[in-house]
Every structure is written in C-alpha cells, then in structure tokens.
Biopython code that builds the backbone (N, CA, C, O; Angstrom):
import numpy as np
from Bio.PDB.StructureBuilder import StructureBuilder

atoms = [
    (1, "MET", "N", (15.636, 29.312, -17.916)),
    (1, "MET", "CA", (16.673, 28.959, -16.976)),
    (1, "MET", "C", (16.869, 30.136, -16.023)),
    (1, "MET", "O", (16.780, 31.297, -16.423)),
    (2, "ASP", "N", (17.131, 29.824, -14.782)),
    (2, "ASP", "CA", (17.355, 30.871, -13.787)),
    (2, "ASP", "C", (18.826, 31.279, -13.739)),
    (2, "ASP", "O", (19.723, 30.491, -14.038)),
    (3, "ALA", "N", (19.039, 32.522, -13.358)),
    (3, "ALA", "CA", (20.372, 33.072, -13.141)),
    (3, "ALA", "C", (20.278, 33.969, -11.908)),
    (3, "ALA", "O", (19.198, 34.470, -11.596)),
    (4, "LYS", "N", (21.362, 34.176, -11.220)),
    (4, "LYS", "CA", (21.352, 35.048, -10.050)),
    (4, "LYS", "C", (21.469, 36.499, -10.494)),
    (4, "LYS", "O", (22.381, 36.854, -11.241)),
    (5, "CYS", "N", (20.553, 37.327, -10.038)),
    (5, "CYS", "CA", (20.582, 38.741, -10.392)),
    (5, "CYS", "C", (21.762, 39.412, -9.687)),
    (5, "CYS", "O", (21.910, 39.274, -8.473)),
    (6, "PRO", "N", (22.604, 40.136, -10.431)),
    (6, "PRO", "CA", (23.746, 40.803, -9.808)),
    (6, "PRO", "C", (23.370, 42.028, -8.992)),
    (6, "PRO", "O", (24.199, 42.536, -8.237)),
    (7, "GLN", "N", (22.133, 42.521, -9.121)),
    (7, "GLN", "CA", (21.712, 43.698, -8.366)),
    (7, "GLN", "C", (20.991, 43.316, -7.079)),
    (7, "GLN", "O", (21.371, 43.772, -6.000)),
    (8, "CYS", "N", (19.955, 42.485, -7.179)),
    (8, "CYS", "CA", (19.170, 42.169, -5.982)),
    (8, "CYS", "C", (19.420, 40.756, -5.468)),
    (8, "CYS", "O", (18.918, 40.388, -4.406)),
    (9, "GLU", "N", (20.188, 39.961, -6.207)),
    (9, "GLU", "CA", (20.577, 38.596, -5.849)),
    (9, "GLU", "C", (19.414, 37.607, -5.816)),
    (9, "GLU", "O", (19.561, 36.501, -5.295)),
    (10, "LYS", "N", (18.271, 37.985, -6.361)),
    (10, "LYS", "CA", (17.158, 37.042, -6.488)),
    (10, "LYS", "C", (17.284, 36.333, -7.828)),
    (10, "LYS", "O", (18.237, 36.566, -8.572)),
    (11, "ALA", "N", (16.321, 35.464, -8.137)),
    (11, "ALA", "CA", (16.375, 34.688, -9.374)),
    (11, "ALA", "C", (15.967, 35.536, -10.570)),
    (11, "ALA", "O", (14.842, 36.030, -10.644)),
    (12, "ALA", "N", (16.889, 35.694, -11.493)),
    (12, "ALA", "CA", (16.616, 36.343, -12.776)),
    (12, "ALA", "C", (16.378, 35.238, -13.801)),
    (12, "ALA", "O", (16.633, 34.065, -13.531)),
    (13, "ILE", "N", (15.894, 35.616, -14.962)),
    (13, "ILE", "CA", (15.578, 34.645, -15.999)),
    (13, "ILE", "C", (16.529, 34.813, -17.178)),
    (13, "ILE", "O", (16.723, 35.920, -17.680)),
    (14, "LEU", "N", (17.115, 33.711, -17.610)),
    (14, "LEU", "CA", (17.918, 33.667, -18.826)),
    (14, "LEU", "C", (17.012, 33.142, -19.926)),
    (14, "LEU", "O", (16.454, 32.053, -19.799)),
    (15, "ASP", "N", (16.858, 33.898, -21.000)),
    (15, "ASP", "CA", (15.932, 33.490, -22.057)),
    (15, "ASP", "C", (16.395, 32.206, -22.755)),
    (15, "ASP", "O", (17.552, 31.802, -22.631)),
    (16, "ASP", "N", (15.485, 31.582, -23.480)),
    (16, "ASP", "CA", (15.760, 30.302, -24.129)),
    (16, "ASP", "C", (16.876, 30.382, -25.164)),
    (16, "ASP", "O", (17.546, 29.382, -25.420)),
    (17, "GLU", "N", (17.086, 31.539, -25.756)),
    (17, "GLU", "CA", (18.137, 31.704, -26.754)),
    (17, "GLU", "C", (19.500, 32.004, -26.125)),
    (17, "GLU", "O", (20.504, 32.125, -26.826)),
    (18, "ILE", "N", (19.521, 32.121, -24.793)),
    (18, "ILE", "CA", (20.725, 32.441, -24.029)),
    (18, "ILE", "C", (21.353, 33.742, -24.539)),
    (18, "ILE", "O", (22.545, 33.800, -24.839)),
    (19, "THR", "N", (20.518, 34.782, -24.629)),
    (19, "THR", "CA", (21.003, 36.077, -25.103)),
    (19, "THR", "C", (20.763, 37.201, -24.108)),
    (19, "THR", "O", (21.496, 38.189, -24.111)),
    (20, "VAL", "N", (19.739, 37.069, -23.248)),
    (20, "VAL", "CA", (19.361, 38.156, -22.343)),
    (20, "VAL", "C", (19.037, 37.595, -20.953)),
    (20, "VAL", "O", (18.406, 36.546, -20.825)),
    (21, "VAL", "N", (19.478, 38.312, -19.923)),
    (21, "VAL", "CA", (19.140, 38.002, -18.537)),
    (21, "VAL", "C", (18.253, 39.129, -18.025)),
    (21, "VAL", "O", (18.612, 40.302, -18.131)),
    (22, "LYS", "N", (17.089, 38.775, -17.466)),
    (22, "LYS", "CA", (16.154, 39.774, -16.946)),
    (22, "LYS", "C", (15.725, 39.381, -15.541)),
    (22, "LYS", "O", (15.476, 38.211, -15.251)),
    (23, "CYS", "N", (15.644, 40.390, -14.672)),
    (23, "CYS", "CA", (15.147, 40.186, -13.317)),
    (23, "CYS", "C", (13.809, 40.908, -13.188)),
    (23, "CYS", "O", (13.719, 42.119, -13.390)),
    (24, "HIS", "N", (12.789, 40.156, -12.854)),
    (24, "HIS", "CA", (11.459, 40.743, -12.708)),
    (24, "HIS", "C", (11.265, 41.383, -11.330)),
    (24, "HIS", "O", (10.254, 42.044, -11.092)),
    (25, "PHE", "N", (12.220, 41.192, -10.429)),
    (25, "PHE", "CA", (12.122, 41.774, -9.095)),
    (25, "PHE", "C", (12.618, 43.222, -9.084)),
    (25, "PHE", "O", (11.951, 44.107, -8.548)),
    (26, "CYS", "N", (13.799, 43.459, -9.681)),
    (26, "CYS", "CA", (14.388, 44.804, -9.613)),
    (26, "CYS", "C", (14.476, 45.495, -10.974)),
    (26, "CYS", "O", (14.830, 46.672, -11.047)),
    (27, "GLY", "N", (14.157, 44.775, -12.051)),
    (27, "GLY", "CA", (14.185, 45.384, -13.373)),
    (27, "GLY", "C", (15.521, 45.280, -14.091)),
    (27, "GLY", "O", (15.674, 45.827, -15.183)),
    (28, "PHE", "N", (16.487, 44.592, -13.504)),
    (28, "PHE", "CA", (17.779, 44.406, -14.161)),
    (28, "PHE", "C", (17.583, 43.708, -15.501)),
    (28, "PHE", "O", (16.776, 42.786, -15.614)),
    (29, "GLU", "N", (18.325, 44.153, -16.517)),
    (29, "GLU", "CA", (18.314, 43.500, -17.821)),
    (29, "GLU", "C", (19.667, 43.732, -18.473)),
    (29, "GLU", "O", (20.180, 44.851, -18.477)),
    (30, "ALA", "N", (20.244, 42.667, -19.025)),
    (30, "ALA", "CA", (21.543, 42.777, -19.697)),
    (30, "ALA", "C", (21.685, 41.658, -20.717)),
    (30, "ALA", "O", (21.072, 40.596, -20.599)),
    (31, "LYS", "N", (22.511, 41.927, -21.722)),
    (31, "LYS", "CA", (22.879, 40.865, -22.650)),
    (31, "LYS", "C", (23.642, 39.822, -21.857)),
    (31, "LYS", "O", (24.302, 40.144, -20.869)),
    (32, "TYR", "N", (23.553, 38.575, -22.286)),
    (32, "TYR", "CA", (24.187, 37.485, -21.548)),
    (32, "TYR", "C", (25.690, 37.702, -21.398)),
    (32, "TYR", "O", (26.239, 37.463, -20.322)),
    (33, "ASP", "N", (26.364, 38.150, -22.454)),
    (33, "ASP", "CA", (27.806, 38.392, -22.365)),
    (33, "ASP", "C", (28.133, 39.468, -21.334)),
    (33, "ASP", "O", (29.113, 39.342, -20.599)),
    (34, "ASP", "N", (27.323, 40.526, -21.272)),
    (34, "ASP", "CA", (27.517, 41.578, -20.277)),
    (34, "ASP", "C", (27.255, 41.050, -18.868)),
    (34, "ASP", "O", (27.958, 41.400, -17.919)),
    (35, "TYR", "N", (26.234, 40.204, -18.748)),
    (35, "TYR", "CA", (25.912, 39.576, -17.460)),
    (35, "TYR", "C", (27.108, 38.752, -16.971)),
    (35, "TYR", "O", (27.478, 38.829, -15.799)),
    (36, "LEU", "N", (27.705, 37.971, -17.863)),
    (36, "LEU", "CA", (28.862, 37.161, -17.475)),
    (36, "LEU", "C", (30.012, 38.029, -16.978)),
    (36, "LEU", "O", (30.675, 37.680, -16.001)),
    (37, "GLU", "N", (30.250, 39.146, -17.638)),
    (37, "GLU", "CA", (31.315, 40.058, -17.210)),
    (37, "GLU", "C", (31.017, 40.626, -15.818)),
    (37, "GLU", "O", (31.918, 40.719, -14.985)),
    (38, "LEU", "N", (29.762, 41.004, -15.560)),
    (38, "LEU", "CA", (29.380, 41.508, -14.235)),
    (38, "LEU", "C", (29.621, 40.456, -13.160)),
    (38, "LEU", "O", (30.137, 40.761, -12.085)),
    (39, "MET", "N", (29.247, 39.221, -13.457)),
    (39, "MET", "CA", (29.412, 38.158, -12.470)),
    (39, "MET", "C", (30.890, 37.832, -12.258)),
    (39, "MET", "O", (31.289, 37.500, -11.142)),
    (40, "LYS", "N", (31.712, 37.921, -13.314)),
    (40, "LYS", "CA", (33.153, 37.708, -13.159)),
    (40, "LYS", "C", (33.742, 38.760, -12.222)),
    (40, "LYS", "O", (34.582, 38.444, -11.379)),
    (41, "GLU", "N", (33.300, 40.012, -12.370)),
    (41, "GLU", "CA", (33.777, 41.081, -11.496)),
    (41, "GLU", "C", (33.392, 40.811, -10.044)),
    (41, "GLU", "O", (34.186, 41.050, -9.134)),
    (42, "ARG", "N", (32.174, 40.313, -9.827)),
    (42, "ARG", "CA", (31.729, 39.997, -8.460)),
    (42, "ARG", "C", (32.583, 38.905, -7.852)),
    (42, "ARG", "O", (32.973, 38.993, -6.688)),
    (43, "VAL", "N", (32.881, 37.865, -8.637)),
    (43, "VAL", "CA", (33.716, 36.772, -8.139)),
    (43, "VAL", "C", (35.117, 37.298, -7.836)),
    (43, "VAL", "O", (35.716, 36.930, -6.825)),
    (44, "GLY", "N", (35.639, 38.156, -8.708)),
    (44, "GLY", "CA", (36.954, 38.744, -8.464)),
    (44, "GLY", "C", (36.987, 39.523, -7.160)),
    (44, "GLY", "O", (37.972, 39.463, -6.424)),
    (45, "GLY", "N", (35.918, 40.254, -6.869)),
    (45, "GLY", "CA", (35.823, 40.992, -5.613)),
    (45, "GLY", "C", (35.765, 40.066, -4.416)),
    (45, "GLY", "O", (36.341, 40.359, -3.368)),
    (46, "MET", "N", (35.074, 38.954, -4.565)),
    (46, "MET", "CA", (34.989, 37.983, -3.478)),
    (46, "MET", "C", (36.356, 37.368, -3.206)),
    (46, "MET", "O", (36.716, 37.144, -2.051)),
    (47, "VAL", "N", (37.115, 37.096, -4.257)),
    (47, "VAL", "CA", (38.452, 36.522, -4.102)),
    (47, "VAL", "C", (39.375, 37.514, -3.400)),
    (47, "VAL", "O", (40.146, 37.129, -2.522)),
    (48, "GLU", "N", (39.302, 38.780, -3.780)),
    (48, "GLU", "CA", (40.154, 39.802, -3.161)),
    (48, "GLU", "C", (39.831, 39.976, -1.682)),
    (48, "GLU", "O", (40.720, 40.274, -0.884)),
    (49, "ASN", "N", (38.569, 39.795, -1.311)),
    (49, "ASN", "CA", (38.156, 40.001, 0.070)),
    (49, "ASN", "C", (38.223, 38.732, 0.916)),
    (49, "ASN", "O", (37.894, 38.765, 2.101)),
    (50, "PHE", "N", (38.639, 37.627, 0.330)),
    (50, "PHE", "CA", (38.726, 36.361, 1.053)),
    (50, "PHE", "C", (39.794, 36.443, 2.126)),
    (50, "PHE", "O", (40.908, 36.904, 1.877)),
    (51, "ASN", "N", (39.445, 35.992, 3.322)),
    (51, "ASN", "CA", (40.379, 36.019, 4.443)),
    (51, "ASN", "C", (40.562, 34.594, 4.941)),
    (51, "ASN", "O", (39.725, 34.098, 5.696)),
    (52, "PRO", "N", (41.645, 33.919, 4.534)),
    (52, "PRO", "CA", (41.846, 32.529, 4.940)),
    (52, "PRO", "C", (42.213, 32.358, 6.414)),
    (52, "PRO", "O", (42.333, 31.228, 6.887)),
    (53, "ASP", "N", (42.391, 33.448, 7.138)),
    (53, "ASP", "CA", (42.756, 33.357, 8.546)),
    (53, "ASP", "C", (41.546, 33.161, 9.459)),
    (53, "ASP", "O", (41.704, 33.020, 10.672)),
    (54, "LYS", "N", (40.346, 33.152, 8.891)),
    (54, "LYS", "CA", (39.143, 32.952, 9.711)),
    (54, "LYS", "C", (39.128, 31.524, 10.249)),
    (54, "LYS", "O", (39.634, 30.610, 9.599)),
    (55, "ALA", "N", (38.558, 31.333, 11.416)),
    (55, "ALA", "CA", (38.447, 30.012, 12.004)),
    (55, "ALA", "C", (37.658, 29.101, 11.089)),
    (55, "ALA", "O", (36.654, 29.513, 10.508)),
    (56, "GLY", "N", (38.109, 27.860, 10.958)),
    (56, "GLY", "CA", (37.416, 26.890, 10.137)),
    (56, "GLY", "C", (38.011, 26.726, 8.757)),
    (56, "GLY", "O", (37.572, 25.863, 7.997)),
    (57, "PHE", "N", (38.991, 27.524, 8.416)),
    (57, "PHE", "CA", (39.618, 27.399, 7.095)),
    (57, "PHE", "C", (40.986, 26.789, 7.225)),
    (57, "PHE", "O", (41.676, 26.601, 6.222)),
]
sb = StructureBuilder()
sb.init_structure("model")
sb.init_model(0)
sb.init_chain("A")
sb.init_seg("    ")
for serial, (resi, resn, name, xyz) in enumerate(atoms, 1):
    if name == "N":
        sb.init_residue(resn, " ", resi, " ")
    sb.init_atom(name, np.array(xyz, "f"), 0.0, 1.0, " ", f" {name:<3s}", serial, name[0])
structure = sb.get_structure()
C-alpha cells in the first residue's frame, strides 16, 4: 500500500503487516505509529496556517 512520504512527499510504501513505512526515493523509514504522528503534526501545521480570507473560500 502506498503512503505519502513526510520528507519528500513522493509515494512511500506501507508494508503488508502495516508496521513500517519506507520511502525508496529519499530513504525515509519509520514505524507506522511514528509515521501517523508525523502526519498528524503536518495536518496540524496546515490547519494553523489556513487563511479563510483568501478569495474563493
């Protein structure tokens, strides 16, 4: 299964046991639980930087 790499944003691979995420592009590797925490932090940063005053919102 594919996952988004938190470092290079390309497709990383989630192993069949759903325990490890590895990116063959940049060498990123993390346990799945650690990967989820990294992605939660990224989403939190996106929410903090959201500007609803932009045109179209």
